[in-house]
C-alpha positions as CSV (number, residue, x, y, z in Angstrom):
1,M,-0.1,0.0,0.1
2,R,2.6,2.2,0.9
3,R,4.5,2.0,-2.6
4,T,1.2,3.0,-4.3
5,T,0.6,6.0,-2.2
6,G,4.2,7.1,-3.2
7,L,3.5,6.3,-6.8
8,L,0.4,8.2,-6.7
9,S,2.0,11.7,-4.8
10,V,4.9,11.3,-7.6
11,L,2.3,11.5,-10.4
12,V,0.3,14.0,-8.8
13,L,3.5,16.1,-8.1
14,G,4.7,15.6,-11.7
15,A,1.4,17.0,-13.1
16,A,1.2,19.7,-11.1
17,V,4.7,20.7,-12.2
18,A,4.0,20.0,-15.6
19,G,0.8,22.2,-16.1
20,P,1.8,25.5,-15.5
21,V,4.9,24.6,-18.0
22,A,2.8,23.4,-20.7
23,S,0.4,26.6,-20.3
24,A,3.2,29.0,-20.3
25,H,4.2,27.8,-23.9
26,A,0.6,28.4,-25.1
27,A,0.4,31.9,-23.8
28,P,1.8,34.0,-26.7
29,A,-0.5,32.1,-29.1
30,T,-3.5,32.9,-27.0
31,A,-2.6,36.1,-26.6
32,S,-2.9,37.1,-30.6
33,V,-5.8,35.3,-30.7
34,S,-7.3,37.2,-28.0
35,A,-6.3,40.4,-29.8
36,A,-8.2,39.4,-32.8
37,A,-11.1,38.4,-31.0
38,S,-11.0,41.7,-29.1
39,C,-10.8,43.5,-32.4
40,H,-13.5,41.6,-34.1
41,S,-15.8,41.8,-31.0
42,L,-15.5,45.5,-30.9
43,V,-16.3,45.9,-34.6
44,V,-19.5,44.0,-34.1
45,K,-20.4,45.9,-31.1
46,A,-20.2,49.0,-33.3
47,N,-22.2,47.4,-36.1
48,S,-24.8,46.4,-33.7
49,A,-25.0,49.9,-32.3
50,N,-25.5,51.1,-35.5
51,N,-27.8,49.2,-36.5
52,K,-30.0,50.1,-33.4
53,A,-29.4,53.4,-34.6
54,L,-31.0,53.0,-37.9
55,S,-34.2,51.1,-36.7
56,A,-34.2,54.1,-34.1
57,D,-34.4,56.2,-37.0
58,G,-36.7,54.3,-39.2
59,A,-39.2,55.0,-36.2
60,H,-38.3,58.7,-35.8
61,S,-37.0,58.0,-32.5
62,Y,-34.5,60.5,-32.7
63,K,-33.4,60.9,-29.0
64,K,-32.7,57.3,-28.9
65,A,-30.8,57.0,-32.2
66,I,-28.5,59.9,-30.6
67,G,-27.5,57.6,-27.8
68,H,-26.9,54.9,-30.3
69,N,-24.8,57.1,-32.4
70,K,-22.7,57.8,-29.3
71,A,-22.5,53.9,-28.7
72,T,-21.4,53.4,-32.3
73,Q,-18.4,56.0,-32.1
74,K,-17.2,54.9,-28.8
75,Y,-17.0,51.2,-29.9
76,A,-15.3,52.3,-33.3
77,V,-12.5,54.3,-31.6
78,Q,-12.0,51.3,-29.2
79,A,-11.6,49.0,-31.9
80,Q,-9.3,51.2,-34.0
81,G,-7.1,50.8,-31.0
82,A,-7.6,46.9,-30.7
83,C,-7.3,46.6,-34.2
84,R,-3.9,48.1,-34.7
85,H,-2.0,44.8,-35.1
86,A,-4.5,42.9,-37.2
87,R,-3.8,41.4,-40.4
88,H,-5.4,44.1,-42.3
89,A,-4.8,47.0,-40.0
90,E,-4.9,49.8,-42.1
91,E,-8.1,48.7,-44.1
92,I,-9.8,48.0,-40.9
93,R,-8.9,51.4,-39.1
94,D,-9.8,53.3,-42.4
95,A,-13.2,51.8,-42.5
96,L,-13.4,52.4,-38.6
97,R,-12.4,55.7,-39.2
98,G,-15.0,56.7,-41.7
99,A,-17.7,54.9,-39.8
100,E,-16.8,57.0,-36.4
101,Q,-17.1,60.2,-38.6
102,G,-20.2,59.1,-40.5
103,A,-21.9,58.4,-36.7
104,R,-20.7,61.8,-35.5
105,R,-22.6,63.3,-38.7
106,A,-25.6,61.2,-37.7
107,E,-25.7,62.3,-34.2
108,L,-25.3,65.8,-35.0
109,D,-28.1,65.4,-37.5
110,N,-30.3,63.6,-35.2
111,K,-29.9,66.3,-32.7
112,R,-31.2,68.8,-35.4
113,A,-34.2,66.4,-35.9
114,Y,-35.0,66.2,-32.6
115,Y,-34.6,69.8,-31.4
116,E,-35.9,71.6,-34.3
117,H,-38.3,69.3,-35.8
118,D,-36.8,69.0,-39.1
119,P,-37.8,66.0,-41.0
120,R,-34.9,66.6,-43.6
121,A,-32.1,66.5,-40.7
122,G,-34.0,62.7,-39.6
123,R,-33.6,61.8,-43.2
124,A,-29.9,62.8,-43.5
125,A,-29.2,61.1,-40.1
126,F,-30.4,57.8,-41.8
127,N,-28.6,58.3,-45.0
128,D,-25.2,58.7,-42.9
129,E,-26.2,55.8,-40.8
130,E,-26.4,53.5,-43.9
131,D,-23.0,55.0,-45.1
132,V,-21.7,53.8,-41.8
133,K,-23.5,50.3,-42.1
134,M,-21.4,50.4,-45.6
135,R,-18.1,50.9,-43.9
136,M,-18.8,48.4,-40.8
137,R,-19.1,45.7,-43.4
138,N,-15.9,46.6,-44.9
139,A,-14.5,46.4,-41.5
140,L,-16.2,43.0,-41.0
141,R,-14.9,41.9,-44.0
142,Y,-11.3,42.2,-42.6
143,T,-11.3,41.1,-39.3
């Protein structure tokens, strides 16, 4: 019985020592995959926020659309930082930069539509958000 207990303790100790060593070698590959996943996740969040803004604009809920436009801008800025080492970084960042600027224009148009009751500004915001949608598709193609 004592021989088995000693053998088990050696096996358990060996597994405990080998575990951290094996995981230390896998860490660099996980970090790059994690960065790519972070980049893609933020682009998807920005796209989702823009789709919500489009939906709110379609329902003439300009105040809700303003909030969604701000979220689109926030996620686009965060995604630009997260995608700086991506495979097609320049294309992604160009698309995100254009999407951020379009979301800013849409936000300003939505504010004008909401505060001044200007339906033309609401349509302009909708068109800006359609442009952002196209740019988000370009960014998603490369992530």
